[in-house]
C-alpha positions in Angstrom: 105.6 113.8 87.3 105.1 113.7 86.7 102.2 113.9 79.3 98.5 115.2 78.1 94.9 115.6 77.0 90.0 118.6 73.0 87.3 117.8 70.7 84.0 115.8 70.5 85.3 112.4 69.5 88.0 110.5 71.4 90.4 108.0 69.9 90.7 104.7 71.7 93.6 104.5 74.2 96.4 103.5 71.9 97.4 99.9 72.1 99.5 97.5 70.1 97.6 95.3 67.7 98.1 91.7 68.9 97.5 91.8 72.7 99.5 89.9 75.3 101.9 87.8 73.2 103.2 90.6 71.0 103.0 93.1 73.8 105.1 90.9 76.1 107.8 90.1 73.5 108.2 93.7 72.4 108.2 95.0 75.9 110.9 92.5 77.0 113.0 93.5 74.0 112.6 97.2 75.0 113.7 96.3 78.5 116.9 94.8 77.2 118.1 97.9 75.6 119.3 101.1 77.3 118.1 103.3 74.4 114.8 104.9 75.2 111.9 104.7 72.7 110.7 107.9 71.2 109.8 110.8 73.4 106.7 113.0 73.2 108.6 115.7 71.3 109.8 113.2 68.8 106.2 112.7 67.7 106.8 115.9 65.6 109.5 114.0 63.6 107.3 110.9 63.3 104.3 113.1 62.2 102.1 110.6 63.9 102.3 108.1 61.1 104.7 105.3 62.0 103.8 105.5 65.6 100.1 105.7 65.0 100.5 102.5 62.9 102.1 100.8 65.9 99.3 102.2 68.2 96.3 101.4 66.1 92.9 101.4 67.7 91.2 98.1 68.2 89.0 98.9 65.2 92.2 98.4 63.1 91.8 101.8 61.4 93.8 104.9 62.3 91.7 107.8 63.4 88.4 105.9 63.2 85.9 107.3 65.7 85.0 104.8 68.4 81.3 105.2 68.1 78.7 107.9 68.0 78.1 109.4 71.4 74.6 108.8 72.6 72.4 111.8 72.9 71.6 112.8 76.4 68.5 111.4 78.0 66.3 112.4 80.9 68.7 112.8 83.9 68.6 109.7 86.1 69.6 111.6 89.2 66.5 113.7 89.6 68.5 116.9 89.1 68.6 119.1 86.1 69.4 116.9 83.1 73.1 116.5 82.7 74.0 118.6 85.7 75.0 116.1 88.4 78.4 114.5 88.8 79.8 111.8 91.0 83.5 111.8 91.8 85.3 108.6 93.0 88.3 109.5 95.0 89.3 112.7 96.8 92.9 112.9 95.7 94.3 116.3 94.4 92.8 115.7 90.9 89.5 114.6 92.3 89.2 117.6 94.6 90.2 120.0 91.9 87.8 118.5 89.3 84.9 118.4 91.8 85.5 122.0 92.8 85.7 123.2 89.2 82.5 121.4 88.1 80.6 122.7 91.1 81.9 126.2 90.5 80.4 126.0 87.0 77.0 125.0 88.3 77.0 121.2 88.5 75.8 119.3 91.5 78.8 117.3 92.7 79.2 114.6 95.3 82.7 113.2 96.0 83.3 109.8 97.7 86.6 109.0 99.4 87.4 105.6 100.8 89.8 106.9 103.5 89.1 109.0 106.5 90.7 112.0 104.9 90.7 113.4 101.4 94.0 114.2 99.6 94.9 110.8 98.3 98.7 110.5 98.5 99.0 114.2 99.4 99.1 113.9 103.1 101.0 115.0 106.2 101.3 112.6 109.2 101.9 113.6 112.8 103.9 111.7 115.3 102.0 109.7 117.9 104.5 108.4 120.4 106.5 111.6 120.8 105.2 115.2 120.3 105.9 117.7 117.5 107.1 115.7 114.4 105.4 116.0 111.0 106.1 114.1 107.8 104.8 114.6 104.3 104.0 111.0 103.3 103.4 111.7 99.6 104.5 114.7 97.5 107.4 116.5 99.2 108.7 119.0 96.6 106.6 121.6 94.8 107.6 122.1 91.2 106.0 124.3 88.5 104.4 126.8 90.9 102.7 128.6 88.0 100.6 125.5 87.4 99.3 125.6 91.0 98.6 129.3 90.5 96.6 128.5 87.4 94.6 125.8 89.2 93.6 128.1 92.1 92.6 130.8 89.6 90.3 128.2 87.9 88.7 127.6 91.3 88.2 131.4 91.9 91.0 131.8 94.3 94.6 133.0 94.5 97.6 130.8 95.4 98.9 133.6 97.7 95.7 133.4 99.7 95.7 129.6 99.8 99.4 128.7 100.4 102.5 130.1 101.8 105.2 128.9 99.4 108.9 129.2 100.2 111.7 128.4 97.8 114.0 125.6 98.9 117.6 126.8 98.7 119.7 124.8 97.9 117.1 122.7 96.1 119.1 119.5 96.5 122.2 117.9 97.8 123.2 115.0 95.5 125.6 112.6 97.2 127.4 110.1 95.0 128.6 106.7 96.0 132.2 107.8 96.2 131.2 110.3 99.0 131.6 113.3 96.8 128.5 115.6 96.6 127.1 118.7 94.8 124.8 121.2 96.4 122.6 122.1 93.4 122.5 125.9 93.1 120.2 128.2 91.2 123.1 130.6 90.5 124.9 129.2 87.4 128.2 130.6 88.5 128.1 128.9 91.9 126.8 125.7 90.3 129.6 125.5 87.7 132.2 126.3 90.3 131.3 122.9 91.9 130.9 121.1 88.6 134.4 122.1 87.4 135.9 120.0 90.2 134.4 116.9 88.5 134.9 117.9 84.9 137.2 120.8 84.2 136.0 122.9 81.3 132.3 121.9 81.6 131.0 125.4 82.3 130.0 126.3 78.8 128.3 122.9 78.3 126.3 123.5 81.5 124.9 126.7 80.0 124.1 124.8 76.7 122.4 122.1 78.7 120.4 124.5 80.8 119.2 126.4 77.6 118.0 123.2 76.0 116.3 121.9 79.2 114.4 125.2 79.6 113.3 125.3 76.0 112.3 121.6 76.2 110.3 122.4 79.3 108.5 125.4 77.6 107.8 123.4 74.5 106.7 120.3 76.4 104.3 122.0 78.7 102.8 124.2 76.0 102.4 121.8 73.2 102.2 118.3 74.8 101.2 118.5 78.4 98.9 121.4 79.3 96.7 121.0 76.2 93.7 118.9 75.3 94.1 116.6 72.3 92.4 113.4 71.3 94.2 112.3 68.1 97.7 112.1 66.7 97.1 115.0 64.2 95.9 117.1 67.1 99.0 116.2 69.1 101.5 116.7 66.4 99.8 119.7 64.7 102.8 120.6 62.5 100.9 123.6 61.0 100.5 125.2 64.4 103.8 124.0 65.9 106.2 125.0 63.2 105.6 128.8 63.5 106.0 128.5 67.2 109.2 126.6 66.9 110.6 129.5 64.8 109.3 132.3 67.0 110.2 130.7 70.3 113.6 129.3 69.4 112.5 125.7 69.7 114.1 124.7 66.4 117.5 124.6 68.1 116.3 121.9 70.5 118.1 118.7 69.4 115.0 116.8 68.7 116.8 113.8 67.1 118.7 113.3 70.4 115.4 113.2 72.3 114.8 109.8 70.7 117.5 108.4 72.9 117.8 108.0 76.7 118.4 111.0 78.8 121.8 109.5 79.8 122.8 109.3 76.1 121.5 112.9 75.6 123.6 114.2 78.5 126.8 112.5 77.1 126.8 115.3 74.5 127.6 117.8 77.3 129.1 115.8 80.2 131.6 113.0 80.2 131.7 112.5 84.0 129.1 110.0 85.1 128.4 112.0 88.3 127.4 115.1 86.3 125.1 113.1 84.1 123.5 111.5 87.2 123.1 115.0 88.7 120.8 116.0 85.8 119.0 112.7 85.3 118.0 111.4 88.8 114.8 113.4 88.4 113.5 110.6 86.2 112.6 108.9 89.5 109.6 111.4 89.6 107.9 109.5 86.8 109.1 106.0 87.8 111.8 105.7 85.1 115.6 105.6 85.1 118.1 107.7 83.2 118.7 104.7 80.9 115.1 104.0 79.8 113.6 107.5 79.9 113.4 109.7 76.8 115.8 112.6 76.5 112.8 115.0 76.4 112.6 114.4 80.2 115.6 116.7 80.6 112.8 119.2 81.1 112.5 117.8 84.7 116.0 119.3 85.5 114.9 122.4 83.6 112.1 123.1 86.0 114.2 122.4 89.1 117.0 124.8 88.0 114.9 127.6 86.5 111.5 127.6 88.1 112.9 126.4 91.4 111.9 123.9 94.0 109.3 125.1 96.5 107.7 124.0 99.8 104.2 124.7 101.2 104.9 126.0 104.7 103.1 123.9 107.3 103.3 120.8 105.2 101.6 119.3 102.1 98.4 118.8 104.1 97.8 122.5 103.4 97.6 121.8 99.7 94.9 119.2 100.0 93.1 121.2 102.7 93.0 124.3 100.5 91.5 122.3 97.6 89.0 120.6 99.9 88.1 124.1 101.3 87.4 125.4 97.8 85.4 122.3 96.9 83.2 122.9 100.0 82.9 126.6 99.2 81.5 125.7 95.8 79.0 123.3 97.2 80.7 119.9 96.7 79.3 117.2 99.0 82.3 115.2 100.4 81.7 111.8 101.9 84.8 110.3 103.5 85.1 106.7 104.8 82.9 105.8 101.8 84.5 103.2 99.5 83.0 102.7 96.1 82.6 99.1 94.8 81.3 99.7 91.3 80.6 102.2 88.6 77.1 101.4 87.4 76.6 101.2 83.7 73.3 101.0 81.8 73.1 100.7 78.0 76.7 101.7 77.7 76.5 104.8 79.9 77.7 105.5 83.4 74.6 106.2 85.5 75.8 106.0 89.1 77.9 104.2 91.8 77.4 101.3 94.1 78.9 102.0 97.5 80.5 99.5 99.8 77.7 100.0 102.3 75.1 98.9 99.7 73.8 102.4 98.8 73.4 103.3 95.1 74.1 106.9 94.0 72.8 108.1 90.7 74.4 110.8 88.5 74.7 112.1 85.0 78.5 112.1 84.9 81.0 109.9 86.8 84.6 111.0 87.3 87.1 108.5 88.6 90.1 109.7 90.5 91.2 106.2 91.5 94.2 104.7 89.8 93.0 104.1 86.2 94.2 100.5 85.9 92.6 99.7 89.3 89.4 101.3 88.1 89.1 99.2 85.0 89.9 96.0 86.9 87.7 96.6 90.0 85.2 99.4 89.5 84.2 98.3 86.0 84.6 94.6 86.5 80.9 93.8 85.8 80.4 96.2 82.9 78.8 94.4 80.0 80.4 94.7 76.6 78.7 96.8 74.0 78.6 95.7 70.3 80.0 99.0 69.1 82.4 99.7 71.9 85.8 98.4 72.9 85.7 95.9 75.7 86.4 97.0 79.3 87.9 93.5 79.9 90.4 94.1 77.0 91.4 97.5 78.3 91.8 96.1 81.8 94.1 93.4 80.6 96.0 95.9 78.5 96.6 98.3 81.4 97.5 95.6 83.9 100.2 94.3 81.5 101.9 97.6 81.0 105.0 98.7 82.7 104.7 100.4 86.1 106.9 102.6 88.1 108.9 101.4 91.0 107.6 100.6 94.4 109.1 102.3 97.5 109.8 101.4 101.0 109.2 104.6 103.0 110.8 105.2 106.4 109.4 108.0 108.6 111.8 108.7 111.4 111.5 111.1 114.3 115.1 111.9 115.3 116.1 113.6 118.5 119.2 115.4 117.1 120.2 117.6 114.3 121.6 115.9 111.1 123.6 118.8 109.6 124.8 116.9 106.5 121.2 116.6 105.1 119.6 119.4 103.1 115.9 119.8 102.6 116.1 117.3 99.7 119.1 114.9 99.6 119.6 112.3 96.9 122.0 109.4 97.6 123.2 107.8 94.4 125.4 104.7 93.6 129.1 104.8 92.8 129.9 106.1 89.3 131.0 102.6 88.0 127.9 100.9 89.4 125.3 103.7 88.9 123.4 101.7 86.2 123.1 98.7 88.5 121.8 100.9 91.3 118.7 101.7 89.1 117.7 98.1 88.6 114.5 96.9 90.4 115.5 95.3 93.8 113.5 92.1 94.4 115.5 90.5 97.2 117.8 91.5 100.0 120.8 89.7 98.6 120.5 91.7 95.3 120.6 95.1 97.1 123.7 97.2 96.0 126.0 98.3 98.7 125.3 101.9 97.6 121.8 102.0 96.2 119.8 105.1 95.1 117.4 106.6 97.6 115.8 110.0 98.5 115.7 111.8 101.8 113.3 114.6 102.9 114.3 116.8 105.8 111.9 119.7 105.8 113.2 121.5 108.9 115.8 123.1 106.6 113.0 125.2 105.2 110.1 124.8 107.7 111.3 124.5 111.3 107.7 123.6 112.4 108.3 120.0 111.0 110.1 118.9 114.2 110.9 120.1 117.7 113.9 122.5 118.1 117.2 120.6 117.7 115.5 117.6 116.1 114.6 116.3 112.6 111.7 114.7 110.9 113.2 112.5 108.2 111.5 110.6 105.4 113.4 108.1 103.3 112.0 106.8 100.0 113.9 103.6 99.0 113.0 102.4 95.5 112.4 98.7 95.1 110.5 96.4 92.7 106.8 96.9 92.5 104.6 93.9 93.0 104.4 93.2 89.3 108.2 93.0 89.1 108.3 90.9 92.3 105.9 88.4 90.7 108.0 88.3 87.5 111.0 87.5 89.7 109.1 84.6 91.3 108.0 86.3 94.5 104.3 86.2 95.3 102.3 87.7 98.2 101.8 85.3 101.1 100.9 86.4 104.6 100.2 90.1 104.6 103.4 92.0 105.2 105.7 89.2 104.3 106.4 90.0 100.7 108.7 92.9 101.4 109.9 91.9 104.9 113.5 91.0 103.9 113.8 94.1 101.7 112.5 96.4 104.5 115.1 95.1 107.0 118.0 95.3 104.5 116.9 98.7 103.2 116.9 100.1 106.7 120.4 98.7 107.5 121.7 100.0 104.1 120.3 103.5 104.6 121.6 103.9 108.1 125.0 102.7 106.9 125.1 105.2 104.1 124.1 108.0 106.5 127.1 107.0 108.7 129.5 106.9 105.8 128.3 110.3 104.6 129.1 111.8 108.0 125.6 111.9 109.6 126.7 109.8 112.5 124.9 106.8 114.1 121.3 107.8 113.6 119.8 104.5 114.7 120.1 105.3 118.4 118.5 108.7 117.8 115.3 107.4 116.2 112.5 107.9 118.8 109.6 107.0 116.6 109.4 105.1 113.3 106.8 104.2 110.8 107.5 102.0 107.7 105.4 101.5 104.6 106.1 99.2 101.7 104.5 98.8 98.2 102.0 96.3 99.5 100.7 98.6 102.2 100.9 101.8 100.0 99.0 100.0 97.2 96.3 99.0 99.7 96.0 102.5 101.2 95.6 104.2 97.8 94.3 101.4 95.5 97.5 101.6 93.4 97.9 98.8 90.9 100.9 96.5 91.8 101.8 98.9 94.6 103.6 101.1 92.1 104.2 104.4 93.9 104.1 106.6 90.8 101.5 104.5 89.0 101.9 103.6 85.3 105.3 104.3 84.0 105.8 107.1 81.4 107.4 105.5 78.3 105.9 106.6 75.0 104.6 103.3 73.7 101.6 101.6 75.4 103.4 98.7 77.0 105.9 101.1 78.5 103.1 102.7 80.5 102.1 105.4 78.0 102.8 109.0 77.4 100.6 111.6 75.6 98.4 109.7 73.1 99.4 106.3 74.4 98.5 107.0 78.0 94.9 106.2 79.0 92.6 109.1 77.9 90.5 111.2 80.2 87.3 110.2 78.5 86.5 106.5 78.7 86.1 105.0 75.2 84.1 102.0 76.5 81.5 103.8 78.6 79.8 107.1 77.9 79.7 109.7 80.7 82.8 108.2 82.4 85.9 110.3 82.8 89.3 109.8 84.5 91.6 112.2 86.3 94.8 111.7 88.3 98.2 110.1 87.8 96.9 107.1 85.8 95.6 109.2 82.9 96.9 112.2 80.8 99.0 114.2 81.4 100.7 111.9 84.0 102.1 111.6 87.4 102.9 114.5 89.8 100.8 117.1 91.5 101.3 119.9 88.9 100.4 117.5 86.1 97.3 116.1 87.8 96.2 119.7 88.4 96.6 120.5 84.7 94.7 117.3 83.9 91.9 118.2 86.3 91.5 121.5 84.6 91.5 120.0 81.1 89.1 117.2 81.9 86.7 119.5 83.8 86.5 121.6 80.7 86.0 118.5 78.6 83.1 117.4 80.8 81.5 120.8 80.7 81.8 120.9 76.9 80.3 117.4 76.6 77.4 118.4 78.8 76.7 121.5 76.8 77.0 119.5 73.5 74.5 116.9 74.7 72.1 118.9 76.7 70.6 122.3 76.1 71.5 123.7 79.4 69.3 126.6 80.7 71.2 129.8 81.1 
């Protein structure tokens, strides 16, 4: 999820000083330890000094400005100077950014390579049989207040745009020993189930829930939904300390946040199943309970306190509402229009070269494509500037970072009810092999007997997702991304062959686990099936290495990047170029990219006003 972007200068995306050799050796060392590297909240303890040393800019001086921003020139687009924007990609963040810029008076054109906008936020209808619908990307709606904030920025109201219904129970978590917990919003009902696994754990559950909620409040307010462009701005001890006192954040065990979330949870729960119950959410950001910082307990905090919600009618309604608002504010949307290159002149983004040969000029370029992909493909021919960091260096740096897992996605139309499944069902490994179940799967022979995977069965909340008496089921089965496959010695050959063995074995394993859990023999009830693997998903959405959740979310650069170490929203190498979406700050997940869209839109508007005397 899915952490964040303020001022006029921007620090270079933080990177370790000695490029590939040092990055690889340190990254490999980090991978061999189960202790996570520092979390975002731990930056307060580090006061930005030690970590900032490790993440020096390529100038070699902490806090050194990249270069002076050029003064605005005569607008190349023919519109009012500084008032036209070109947006590459119509994902959630691209739509929200385009709509906000247009609402504030800019002339905006958005280019989407696929036939529909929305990026990964899509719903797919069955074609061989009638009446089934699957959400092929996001499937659970978290942090509903952030959606409400986004729609307010666009001049609308979430109640007008979406019909949200709370999912209850939010999850069923099934363990490898066939025990399960139906997660409950009611703490008394929740602890009644937990006591069967670990007698006497009730008081610790309340302690954990208190910490997770306060970590969520602190994380969102101070490190996620806030613009910052330097370590001092991020840490801001003068501003943070009074808030910690007034809001009770001082009682958060910040030291423990330096370790993995699994280690953090050991302070409260000894049973491995209970720890898994509150840490599987790390999958949202492409991590595991053993390499993600303890601060990510906030993910469980939002599930259990804000609730898990669903947009009735499917996730297509989210992207359609954003597209409708973009149209309302005058955004020109062009679908089936791939972009081949961001055009740069004298160090400034001046337009786009489209696949069909057309050239579009603009004063501002916003890229909603996956950020590593954008540096590698869209900026491939950008010349280096004497005063600026190199695009080629940044591209190499981003490509070598750690990425989230890939997934094999199964979309099944089932002609019967599957009563065991809840709206969201998580299948986890056996307690003694849970850690192994989180390891990247690169070949069929390596697949655990009881691996981790996620099942979406929306008819529990929205009966319109399937015909009466039937189910539409999506299974997300985590596997190695293409970067990890290459490291294991597997390279793409004929299209579709790289994951062929894994697709077949994953299908057998999932159906077997369903049968063991009491779902019956589902295979004979599947009347339509669609399968996607990381190679296909990467091609559909231009995702680097086919990583479903994009860059990973470790704090240090080679771990993917979090907060200051994640790629910034304003490009350091090219003036007038901005990024939104999962590959930049704050990070992955619909609520986070909506927050990022709002922050970056305001950043663009502030930059335009600073460079151009805009007529009132």
